[in-house]
N, C-alpha and C positions, 0 to 999 in steps of 0.2 A: 363404508356403506352400513356395516353393522352398528357403528356408533350412531349413525343417523337414525336407524331403525329403533335403537334403544332409547334415544332421546324422544323420538316421536311417540313411542309407547308410554313413556313416562308422562308426556304432556297430555295425551289423550286419556290415559288411565287404563288402557287395554293391556292385557297380558300378551307377551310376545309368544308367538307360536313357534314351537320347535318341531322339526320334522321327526317322524318316528325312527328314521335311520340314524340320526344323530343321537337320539335318546338311547337306542340300543348300543351304539358305540360307546357312549359315556358309561352305561351300566357295565359293559364288558371291561372297560379300561380301569375303572375305579377299584374293583377288588384286586386286580392284578397289581396295581400300584401299592395298595395297602398291605397285601399279604406276601408279596414275593420280592420286596426290595432287599438289596444286598445289605443295607444298613441294619434292617431288622434281623436278618439272619446272623450278622456279626454280633449284635447286641444279645441275642439268645445264646450264642456260643460263649460270649464273655460271661454271662450270668452263670452258665453251667461251670465254666472254668473257675470262677470265684467260689462257687459252692465246693468244687473238688479241692481247691487249694485250702479253703477253710477246714474241710474235713481232714486233710493231710496234716496241716499244722496243728490242729487240735489233737490229733492222735499222737503227734510227736511231743507236744508241749505238756499235755495233761497226763501222760503216762510216765511215772517217775523212773521206771526202768529204762525206757527209751531215752528220756531226757538226760539222765545222769550218765549213761554210757555213750553218749554222743561225743564224737571227736571234735566237735566245733567248740569254739571258745564262748566266753560270756557275751561278747559283742553280738555274735550270731544269735544267741538265745534271746538277747534283748530285742534285736531286730525282728525275730520271729514272733515274739510276744506283741510287739507293736503292730506288725502286719496282721496278726490275728485279731487284735482289737479293731483295726481299721476295717477289716473284712467283715467283722460281726455287724457293723452298721450297714454294709452294702448287700448282704445276702438276705434271703427270705427269712422272716421271723421264725424262731424256734422257741416257742413259749415254754415248752416242757424241758428244755435243756438249760440247766442252771449255769453251766459254764458260759453259754452264749449270753445269758442275761448279765453275768458278771462282766464279761468283756465289753458288752454294749454299754453298761453303766460306767465302766472305767473310761471308755472312749468319750462319753458325754461329759464326765467330770473333767477330764483332761482338756476338752474343748472349752468348757466354761471357765476353767482356771486360767487357761491361756488368754481368753478374751478379757477377763478381769484384770490380769496382770498387765496386759497391753494397755488397757484403758487407764490404769493408775500411772503407768509410765508416761503415756502421752500427756495426761493432765499435769503431772509433775514437770515435765519438760516445758509445756506451754506456760505454766505458772512462772517458772524462772526465766524462760526466754522472753516473755513479754514484760519483764521487769517487776515481778511481784516482790514485795518487800519482805524481808525476814521479820518474823514476829518478835524476835528477841531484841531487835534494835528499836530505839525510840525514834520517832520521826523528828525532823528538825523543829526545834522550838518547844518540844514537849518537856525537855529537862530544864528549860529556862523559866524563871518565874517573874 
């Protein structure tokens, strides 16, 4: 029935009338869906956890006394640095923090370096896989006169 009414209003060019009760219900429902969804609350909690984890790792990695007296090995230090770089891209910008800028720059350089190396690898693979000739070899008939 509503599809018929919608089609009729489009043909006639009239605006569909909506009852005031349904308008009030829509106004009540929309803010509740936007501001109290469980997914939004979880995202806010994740954002604060990322900030806290970044602060904790930065305190550990950037303080030489804490870093050198830590009982973990070099692998853990490497993983902490890598996680710190990855979190620096995901947290709120801290333009006054030079360490945040350094970690963010290092993460971007690492990303572009990886993309460039992957591109060169794929191009080389396809060149040889599709039968590209080696430049040092003469093609047939070039050495004959």
